[in-house]
C-alpha positions as protocol buffer text, in pm:
chain_id: "A"
residue {
  index: 1
  type: MET
  ca { x: 18889 y: -11404 z: -19416 }
}
residue {
  index: 2
  type: GLU
  ca { x: 19126 y: -11395 z: -19709 }
}
residue {
  index: 3
  type: TYR
  ca { x: 19475 y: -11538 z: -19706 }
}
residue {
  index: 4
  type: LEU
  ca { x: 19705 y: -11471 z: -20000 }
}
residue {
  index: 5
  type: LYS
  ca { x: 20023 y: -11664 z: -20072 }
}
residue {
  index: 6
  type: ARG
  ca { x: 20246 y: -11576 z: -20365 }
}
residue {
  index: 7
  type: LEU
  ca { x: 20395 y: -11872 z: -20552 }
}
residue {
  index: 8
  type: ASP
  ca { x: 20671 y: -11869 z: -20811 }
}
residue {
  index: 9
  type: ARG
  ca { x: 20532 y: -11901 z: -21162 }
}
residue {
  index: 10
  type: ASN
  ca { x: 20746 y: -12193 z: -21273 }
}
residue {
  index: 11
  type: THR
  ca { x: 20728 y: -12411 z: -20966 }
}
residue {
  index: 12
  type: THR
  ca { x: 20639 y: -12778 z: -20962 }
}
residue {
  index: 13
  type: GLU
  ca { x: 20700 y: -12839 z: -20593 }
}
residue {
  index: 14
  type: THR
  ca { x: 20429 y: -12903 z: -20337 }
}
residue {
  index: 15
  type: LYS
  ca { x: 20342 y: -12608 z: -20113 }
}
residue {
  index: 16
  type: THR
  ca { x: 20209 y: -12646 z: -19761 }
}
residue {
  index: 17
  type: LEU
  ca { x: 20001 y: -12387 z: -19582 }
}
residue {
  index: 18
  type: LYS
  ca { x: 19983 y: -12415 z: -19204 }
}
residue {
  index: 19
  type: LEU
  ca { x: 19688 y: -12266 z: -19015 }
}
residue {
  index: 20
  type: ILE
  ca { x: 19780 y: -12125 z: -18674 }
}
residue {
  index: 21
  type: SER
  ca { x: 19520 y: -11926 z: -18487 }
}
residue {
  index: 22
  type: ASP
  ca { x: 19456 y: -11809 z: -18133 }
}
residue {
  index: 23
  type: MET
  ca { x: 19092 y: -11757 z: -18230 }
}
residue {
  index: 24
  type: ILE
  ca { x: 19005 y: -12127 z: -18231 }
}
residue {
  index: 25
  type: PRO
  ca { x: 18848 y: -12219 z: -17893 }
}
residue {
  index: 26
  type: GLU
  ca { x: 18975 y: -12502 z: -17673 }
}
residue {
  index: 27
  type: SER
  ca { x: 18652 y: -12699 z: -17707 }
}
residue {
  index: 28
  type: ALA
  ca { x: 18606 y: -12966 z: -17971 }
}
residue {
  index: 29
  type: ALA
  ca { x: 18463 y: -12841 z: -18302 }
}
residue {
  index: 30
  type: ASN
  ca { x: 18467 y: -12901 z: -18677 }
}
residue {
  index: 31
  type: TYR
  ca { x: 18585 y: -12628 z: -18914 }
}
residue {
  index: 32
  type: SER
  ca { x: 18591 y: -12586 z: -19291 }
}
residue {
  index: 33
  type: PHE
  ca { x: 18686 y: -12319 z: -19541 }
}
residue {
  index: 34
  type: THR
  ca { x: 18710 y: -12286 z: -19917 }
}
residue {
  index: 35
  type: GLY
  ca { x: 19032 y: -12241 z: -20109 }
}
residue {
  index: 36
  type: GLN
  ca { x: 19081 y: -12124 z: -20467 }
}
residue {
  index: 37
  type: LEU
  ca { x: 19399 y: -12098 z: -20675 }
}
residue {
  index: 38
  type: TYR
  ca { x: 19442 y: -11794 z: -20904 }
}
residue {
  index: 39
  type: LEU
  ca { x: 19706 y: -11732 z: -21170 }
}
residue {
  index: 40
  type: ALA
  ca { x: 19797 y: -11363 z: -21204 }
}
residue {
  index: 41
  type: ASP
  ca { x: 20032 y: -11185 z: -21441 }
}
residue {
  index: 42
  type: SER
  ca { x: 20107 y: -10922 z: -21179 }
}
residue {
  index: 43
  type: ASN
  ca { x: 20395 y: -10946 z: -20932 }
}
residue {
  index: 44
  type: ASN
  ca { x: 20222 y: -10676 z: -20733 }
}
residue {
  index: 45
  type: ALA
  ca { x: 20116 y: -10833 z: -20403 }
}
residue {
  index: 46
  type: GLU
  ca { x: 19819 y: -10595 z: -20391 }
}
residue {
  index: 47
  type: GLN
  ca { x: 19661 y: -10733 z: -20710 }
}
residue {
  index: 48
  type: PRO
  ca { x: 19653 y: -11113 z: -20686 }
}
residue {
  index: 49
  type: MET
  ca { x: 19280 y: -11129 z: -20760 }
}
residue {
  index: 50
  type: ASN
  ca { x: 19338 y: -10972 z: -21104 }
}
residue {
  index: 51
  type: GLY
  ca { x: 19427 y: -11319 z: -21224 }
}
residue {
  index: 52
  type: VAL
  ca { x: 19234 y: -11612 z: -21358 }
}
residue {
  index: 53
  type: LYS
  ca { x: 19089 y: -11894 z: -21150 }
}
residue {
  index: 54
  type: VAL
  ca { x: 19284 y: -12214 z: -21196 }
}
residue {
  index: 55
  type: GLY
  ca { x: 19093 y: -12535 z: -21131 }
}
residue {
  index: 56
  type: ASP
  ca { x: 18798 y: -12586 z: -20904 }
}
residue {
  index: 57
  type: SER
  ca { x: 18769 y: -12443 z: -20556 }
}
residue {
  index: 58
  type: VAL
  ca { x: 18830 y: -12693 z: -20278 }
}
residue {
  index: 59
  type: THR
  ca { x: 18682 y: -12726 z: -19931 }
}
residue {
  index: 60
  type: ILE
  ca { x: 18935 y: -12782 z: -19658 }
}
residue {
  index: 61
  type: SER
  ca { x: 18800 y: -12935 z: -19336 }
}
residue {
  index: 62
  type: PHE
  ca { x: 18956 y: -13022 z: -19005 }
}
residue {
  index: 63
  type: SER
  ca { x: 18847 y: -13120 z: -18656 }
}
residue {
  index: 64
  type: LYS
  ca { x: 18971 y: -12961 z: -18338 }
}
residue {
  index: 65
  type: THR
  ca { x: 18987 y: -13194 z: -18039 }
}
residue {
  index: 66
  type: ALA
  ca { x: 18912 y: -13065 z: -17692 }
}
residue {
  index: 67
  type: GLU
  ca { x: 19216 y: -12976 z: -17486 }
}
residue {
  index: 68
  type: SER
  ca { x: 19236 y: -13077 z: -17125 }
}
residue {
  index: 69
  type: LYS
  ca { x: 19459 y: -12860 z: -16913 }
}
residue {
  index: 70
  type: PRO
  ca { x: 19575 y: -12955 z: -16566 }
}
residue {
  index: 71
  type: SER
  ca { x: 19436 y: -12744 z: -16285 }
}
residue {
  index: 72
  type: LEU
  ca { x: 19495 y: -12709 z: -15915 }
}
residue {
  index: 73
  type: LYS
  ca { x: 19285 y: -12507 z: -15672 }
}
residue {
  index: 74
  type: VAL
  ca { x: 19358 y: -12424 z: -15310 }
}
residue {
  index: 75
  type: SER
  ca { x: 19097 y: -12257 z: -15090 }
}
residue {
  index: 76
  type: GLY
  ca { x: 19067 y: -12167 z: -14725 }
}
residue {
  index: 77
  type: ASN
  ca { x: 19116 y: -11887 z: -14474 }
}
residue {
  index: 78
  type: GLN
  ca { x: 19454 y: -11736 z: -14564 }
}
residue {
  index: 79
  type: ILE
  ca { x: 19501 y: -11539 z: -14241 }
}
residue {
  index: 80
  type: GLY
  ca { x: 19466 y: -11725 z: -13913 }
}
residue {
  index: 81
  type: THR
  ca { x: 19538 y: -11669 z: -13548 }
}
residue {
  index: 82
  type: ASN
  ca { x: 19743 y: -11896 z: -13328 }
}
residue {
  index: 83
  type: ALA
  ca { x: 19414 y: -12041 z: -13199 }
}
residue {
  index: 84
  type: ASP
  ca { x: 19305 y: -12119 z: -13556 }
}
residue {
  index: 85
  type: TRP
  ca { x: 19628 y: -12306 z: -13627 }
}
residue {
  index: 86
  type: VAL
  ca { x: 19617 y: -12495 z: -13294 }
}
residue {
  index: 87
  type: SER
  ca { x: 19263 y: -12611 z: -13377 }
}
residue {
  index: 88
  type: GLY
  ca { x: 19386 y: -12725 z: -13719 }
}
residue {
  index: 89
  type: GLN
  ca { x: 19389 y: -12451 z: -13986 }
}
residue {
  index: 90
  type: LYS
  ca { x: 19303 y: -12645 z: -14303 }
}
residue {
  index: 91
  type: PHE
  ca { x: 19304 y: -12575 z: -14675 }
}
residue {
  index: 92
  type: LYS
  ca { x: 19097 y: -12755 z: -14935 }
}
residue {
  index: 93
  type: PHE
  ca { x: 19305 y: -12891 z: -15220 }
}
residue {
  index: 94
  type: GLU
  ca { x: 19152 y: -12988 z: -15556 }
}
residue {
  index: 95
  type: VAL
  ca { x: 19312 y: -13115 z: -15876 }
}
residue {
  index: 96
  type: ALA
  ca { x: 19168 y: -13191 z: -16220 }
}
residue {
  index: 97
  type: GLU
  ca { x: 19290 y: -13315 z: -16557 }
}
residue {
  index: 98
  type: LEU
  ca { x: 19630 y: -13424 z: -16427 }
}
residue {
  index: 99
  type: PRO
  ca { x: 19832 y: -13664 z: -16643 }
}
residue {
  index: 100
  type: ASP
  ca { x: 19856 y: -14018 z: -16502 }
}
residue {
  index: 101
  type: ASP
  ca { x: 20229 y: -13983 z: -16436 }
}
residue {
  index: 102
  type: SER
  ca { x: 20198 y: -13648 z: -16258 }
}
residue {
  index: 103
  type: VAL
  ca { x: 20355 y: -13572 z: -15922 }
}
residue {
  index: 104
  type: VAL
  ca { x: 20218 y: -13288 z: -15710 }
}
residue {
  index: 105
  type: THR
  ca { x: 20430 y: -13132 z: -15437 }
}
residue {
  index: 106
  type: VAL
  ca { x: 20381 y: -12841 z: -15202 }
}
residue {
  index: 107
  type: THR
  ca { x: 20673 y: -12658 z: -15043 }
}
residue {
  index: 108
  type: ALA
  ca { x: 20639 y: -12401 z: -14766 }
}
residue {
  index: 109
  type: TYR
  ca { x: 20863 y: -12093 z: -14768 }
}
residue {
  index: 110
  type: SER
  ca { x: 20904 y: -11817 z: -14507 }
}
residue {
  index: 111
  type: GLY
  ca { x: 20790 y: -11477 z: -14629 }
}
residue {
  index: 112
  type: ALA
  ca { x: 20612 y: -11367 z: -14945 }
}
residue {
  index: 113
  type: SER
  ca { x: 20924 y: -11418 z: -15157 }
}
residue {
  index: 114
  type: GLY
  ca { x: 21264 y: -11582 z: -15132 }
}
residue {
  index: 115
  type: ASN
  ca { x: 21370 y: -11943 z: -15102 }
}
residue {
  index: 116
  type: GLN
  ca { x: 21402 y: -12004 z: -14728 }
}
residue {
  index: 117
  type: LYS
  ca { x: 21207 y: -12323 z: -14658 }
}
residue {
  index: 118
  type: ALA
  ca { x: 20973 y: -12326 z: -14361 }
}
residue {
  index: 119
  type: THR
  ca { x: 20996 y: -12685 z: -14240 }
}
residue {
  index: 120
  type: ASP
  ca { x: 20746 y: -12648 z: -13954 }
}
residue {
  index: 121
  type: VAL
  ca { x: 20438 y: -12526 z: -14143 }
}
residue {
  index: 122
  type: LEU
  ca { x: 20283 y: -12828 z: -14318 }
}
residue {
  index: 123
  type: SER
  ca { x: 20098 y: -13120 z: -14166 }
}
residue {
  index: 124
  type: SER
  ca { x: 19911 y: -13395 z: -14351 }
}
residue {
  index: 125
  type: VAL
  ca { x: 19542 y: -13479 z: -14314 }
}
residue {
  index: 126
  type: GLY
  ca { x: 19440 y: -13839 z: -14372 }
}
residue {
  index: 127
  type: GLY
  ca { x: 19768 y: -13928 z: -14544 }
}
residue {
  index: 128
  type: GLN
  ca { x: 19697 y: -13708 z: -14845 }
}
residue {
  index: 129
  type: PHE
  ca { x: 20048 y: -13560 z: -14833 }
}
residue {
  index: 130
  type: ASP
  ca { x: 20373 y: -13724 z: -14732 }
}
residue {
  index: 131
  type: ILE
  ca { x: 20558 y: -13439 z: -14555 }
}
residue {
  index: 132
  type: THR
  ca { x: 20940 y: -13441 z: -14546 }
}
residue {
  index: 133
  type: GLY
  ca { x: 21160 y: -13140 z: -14466 }
}
residue {
  index: 134
  type: GLY
  ca { x: 20901 y: -12874 z: -14548 }
}
residue {
  index: 135
  type: THR
  ca { x: 20786 y: -13037 z: -14875 }
}
residue {
  index: 136
  type: GLY
  ca { x: 20471 y: -13243 z: -14909 }
}
residue {
  index: 137
  type: THR
  ca { x: 20418 y: -13495 z: -15188 }
}
residue {
  index: 138
  type: TYR
  ca { x: 20053 y: -13551 z: -15275 }
}
residue {
  index: 139
  type: ASN
  ca { x: 19921 y: -13906 z: -15253 }
}
residue {
  index: 140
  type: LYS
  ca { x: 19676 y: -13896 z: -15545 }
}
residue {
  index: 141
  type: ASN
  ca { x: 19522 y: -14230 z: -15446 }
}
residue {
  index: 142
  type: ASN
  ca { x: 19349 y: -14048 z: -15160 }
}
residue {
  index: 143
  type: GLY
  ca { x: 19168 y: -13801 z: -15391 }
}
residue {
  index: 144
  type: ASN
  ca { x: 19106 y: -13431 z: -15334 }
}
residue {
  index: 145
  type: GLY
  ca { x: 19117 y: -13328 z: -14976 }
}
residue {
  index: 146
  type: LEU
  ca { x: 19280 y: -13123 z: -14708 }
}
residue {
  index: 147
  type: LEU
  ca { x: 19621 y: -12987 z: -14620 }
}
residue {
  index: 148
  type: LYS
  ca { x: 19666 y: -12889 z: -14256 }
}
residue {
  index: 149
  type: LEU
  ca { x: 19899 y: -12625 z: -14118 }
}
residue {
  index: 150
  type: SER
  ca { x: 20112 y: -12719 z: -13821 }
}
residue {
  index: 151
  type: SER
  ca { x: 20025 y: -12555 z: -13489 }
}
residue {
  index: 152
  type: VAL
  ca { x: 20396 y: -12520 z: -13397 }
}
residue {
  index: 153
  type: ALA
  ca { x: 20476 y: -12279 z: -13683 }
}
residue {
  index: 154
  type: PRO
  ca { x: 20573 y: -11933 z: -13559 }
}
residue {
  index: 155
  type: GLN
  ca { x: 20362 y: -11631 z: -13653 }
}
residue {
  index: 156
  type: GLY
  ca { x: 20449 y: -11479 z: -13987 }
}
residue {
  index: 157
  type: THR
  ca { x: 20380 y: -11486 z: -14359 }
}
residue {
  index: 158
  type: TYR
  ca { x: 20431 y: -11803 z: -14557 }
}
residue {
  index: 159
  type: ARG
  ca { x: 20419 y: -11897 z: -14924 }
}
residue {
  index: 160
  type: LEU
  ca { x: 20300 y: -12243 z: -15021 }
}
residue {
  index: 161
  type: VAL
  ca { x: 20420 y: -12334 z: -15369 }
}
residue {
  index: 162
  type: PHE
  ca { x: 20224 y: -12616 z: -15532 }
}
residue {
  index: 163
  type: GLU
  ca { x: 20404 y: -12772 z: -15828 }
}
residue {
  index: 164
  type: VAL
  ca { x: 20280 y: -13031 z: -16078 }
}
residue {
  index: 165
  type: LYS
  ca { x: 20537 y: -13230 z: -16276 }
}
residue {
  index: 166
  type: SER
  ca { x: 20483 y: -13473 z: -16560 }
}
residue {
  index: 167
  type: ASN
  ca { x: 20772 y: -13659 z: -16725 }
}
residue {
  index: 168
  type: LYS
  ca { x: 21000 y: -13473 z: -16480 }
}
residue {
  index: 169
  type: GLU
  ca { x: 20895 y: -13141 z: -16638 }
}
residue {
  index: 170
  type: THR
  ca { x: 20706 y: -12874 z: -16443 }
}
residue {
  index: 171
  type: ILE
  ca { x: 20368 y: -12818 z: -16609 }
}
residue {
  index: 172
  type: LEU
  ca { x: 20198 y: -12606 z: -16342 }
}
residue {
  index: 173
  type: THR
  ca { x: 20308 y: -12388 z: -16048 }
}
residue {
  index: 174
  type: VAL
  ca { x: 20058 y: -12230 z: -15808 }
}
residue {
  index: 175
  type: PRO
  ca { x: 20169 y: -12006 z: -15519 }
}
residue {
  index: 176
  type: TYR
  ca { x: 19935 y: -11966 z: -15221 }
}
residue {
  index: 177
  type: TYR
  ca { x: 20005 y: -11709 z: -14950 }
}
residue {
  index: 178
  type: ILE
  ca { x: 19909 y: -11761 z: -14587 }
}
residue {
  index: 179
  type: GLY
  ca { x: 19972 y: -11583 z: -14258 }
}
residue {
  index: 180
  type: LYS
  ca { x: 19969 y: -11666 z: -13890 }
}
residue {
  index: 181
  type: ARG
  ca { x: 19917 y: -11370 z: -13664 }
}
residue {
  index: 182
  type: GLN
  ca { x: 19911 y: -11312 z: -13292 }
}
residue {
  index: 183
  type: ILE
  ca { x: 19613 y: -11137 z: -13134 }
}
residue {
  index: 184
  type: PHE
  ca { x: 19693 y: -10904 z: -12848 }
}
residue {
  index: 185
  type: LEU
  ca { x: 19445 y: -10782 z: -12591 }
}
residue {
  index: 186
  type: ARG
  ca { x: 19524 y: -10440 z: -12450 }
}
residue {
  index: 187
  type: ILE
  ca { x: 19363 y: -10339 z: -12121 }
}
residue {
  index: 188
  type: PHE
  ca { x: 19366 y: -9971 z: -12021 }
}
């Protein structure tokens, strides 16, 4: 890769080049490249290599530290019958790489979109969520675990919105769609 930067001929100021790349992976690694300064008589940006090398080439090295990104995973049967919910329809809840000051909440909404809270959908398992008014706050001292759906919720489609905040700023939002359906038996 070649990067060319035109400098004014009569400058004495320090110039800084900043490397920004989406091609550097998130894992930790060491990188290095060689830089060489050329002095050219041409102002033509297409001919900078027509000049004369100035000084020795230099090796520029840097280290990339591994990035840890917060993650949240919800899994379980997204469509359940009334019988499933009465017997305790549960969802597995897993988190990783959360900042120490993070707060995880889950809010249940009626329908696939909109902002009408469904206050009768969530139920806690083993104290892993403190449920108040349709919003559950995760008790991270109890580790990964389960979120239970309330058996009294009416049939319909619901959207669970998991939100992770750190320093009062939302760093992750994960929607999870669920449905409770009624099974009818028709006899002819």
